[in-house]
C-alpha positions as CSV (number, residue, x, y, z in Angstrom):
1,M,0.0,0.0,0.0
2,D,1.3,3.4,-0.9
3,L,-0.6,5.2,1.8
4,F,-0.6,3.6,5.3
5,P,-1.8,5.2,8.6
6,D,0.3,5.6,11.7
7,E,0.2,2.8,14.3
8,W,-1.7,4.9,16.8
9,E,-4.5,5.6,14.3
10,L,-5.1,1.9,13.7
11,I,-5.0,1.2,17.5
12,G,-7.4,4.0,18.1
13,L,-9.8,2.7,15.4
14,F,-9.8,-0.9,16.5
15,E,-9.3,0.0,20.2
16,C,-6.8,-2.8,20.5
17,E,-3.2,-3.9,19.5
18,P,-2.9,-6.2,16.5
19,K,-1.4,-9.6,16.4
20,L,1.7,-9.3,14.2
21,S,3.2,-12.1,12.0
22,D,6.7,-10.8,12.9
23,D,7.5,-8.5,15.7
24,D,10.7,-7.3,14.0
25,I,9.0,-6.0,10.8
26,P,7.5,-2.5,10.5
27,W,3.7,-2.5,10.5
28,A,3.5,-1.3,6.9
29,Y,5.3,-4.5,5.7
30,N,3.8,-6.9,8.3
31,T,0.6,-8.9,8.5
32,L,-1.7,-7.3,11.1
33,L,-4.6,-9.0,12.6
34,F,-7.1,-6.9,14.6
35,E,-10.0,-8.5,16.5
36,T,-12.4,-6.4,18.5
37,T,-15.9,-6.6,20.0
38,R,-18.2,-3.7,20.4
39,G,-21.5,-4.6,22.0
40,R,-23.0,-7.3,19.7
41,D,-20.6,-6.6,16.9
42,R,-17.4,-8.6,16.5
43,L,-14.9,-7.3,13.9
44,R,-11.9,-9.1,12.5
45,C,-9.5,-7.4,10.1
46,L,-6.4,-8.8,8.4
47,I,-4.2,-6.3,6.7
48,E,-1.2,-7.2,4.6
49,A,-0.1,-3.8,3.4
50,G,3.0,-5.0,1.6
51,Y,0.8,-7.1,-0.7
52,G,-2.1,-4.7,-0.9
53,D,-4.4,-7.4,0.7
54,F,-7.3,-6.6,3.1
55,R,-9.7,-9.0,4.7
56,F,-12.6,-7.9,6.9
57,H,-15.3,-9.9,8.7
58,W,-18.2,-8.5,10.7
59,W,-20.5,-10.6,12.9
60,E,-23.6,-9.2,14.6
61,G,-24.1,-11.7,17.4
62,D,-23.6,-15.1,15.8
63,K,-24.5,-14.0,12.3
64,L,-21.8,-13.2,9.8
65,R,-23.0,-9.9,8.2
66,T,-20.1,-9.0,6.0
67,Q,-17.0,-10.8,4.6
68,L,-14.7,-8.8,2.3
69,E,-11.5,-10.2,0.7
70,L,-9.9,-7.4,-1.3
71,R,-6.7,-7.2,-3.3
72,F,-4.9,-4.4,-5.0
73,V,-5.5,-2.0,-2.2
74,L,-3.5,1.1,-2.9
75,G,-4.0,3.1,0.3
76,L,-5.6,2.9,3.8
77,S,-6.5,6.0,5.8
78,V,-8.2,6.4,9.2
79,S,-10.5,9.1,10.4
80,L,-11.1,9.4,14.2
81,G,-13.2,11.8,16.2
82,G,-16.5,13.6,16.2
83,G,-18.3,10.4,17.2
84,R,-17.5,8.9,13.8
85,D,-14.5,6.6,13.4
86,S,-13.8,5.0,10.0
87,M,-11.3,3.7,7.6
88,T,-11.1,4.4,3.9
89,L,-9.5,2.1,1.4
90,T,-8.5,3.2,-2.1
91,F,-7.7,0.8,-5.0
92,R,-5.2,0.7,-7.9
93,D,-8.0,0.3,-10.4
94,D,-9.7,3.7,-11.1
95,A,-13.0,1.9,-11.8
96,V,-13.1,0.8,-8.2
97,G,-13.9,3.8,-6.0
98,P,-13.0,4.2,-2.3
99,L,-14.5,1.9,0.3
100,T,-15.3,3.5,3.7
101,I,-16.0,1.2,6.7
102,Q,-17.5,3.1,9.6
103,F,-16.8,1.7,13.1
104,K,-18.6,4.3,15.2
105,P,-21.3,5.1,16.1
106,H,-22.3,1.8,14.3
107,V,-20.8,-0.4,11.6
108,S,-21.7,0.7,8.1
109,F,-20.2,0.7,4.6
110,Q,-20.1,3.1,1.7
111,W,-18.5,2.0,-1.6
112,Q,-18.7,3.7,-4.9
113,M,-17.8,2.3,-8.3
114,N,-16.6,4.5,-11.1
115,F,-17.9,2.6,-14.1
116,L,-18.4,4.7,-17.3
117,R,-21.4,4.2,-19.5
């Protein structure tokens, strides 16, 4: 990923430290696994920034609501504060618009495709 947030931003978003595949490798080149629970929502996110891979699972109670397995992620940014915490992913293909995953005040998604007619 060309754009990658600071460690404190990811910790603030997930409200936990990630499990790392290798403690000696910087986060931007490591495999990060974040797992957090917020009320009935359980979130699991695997980020492999060096490969541009991103996996995200969201369970509401015992029901899997969303499973994303994305490749060719160009950038990842985090927005914290104002009662709305979110992450936005951008992609190498211009036809694939940004994906925003909101964590607070509730889990939601916004994704735009840029297909031409």
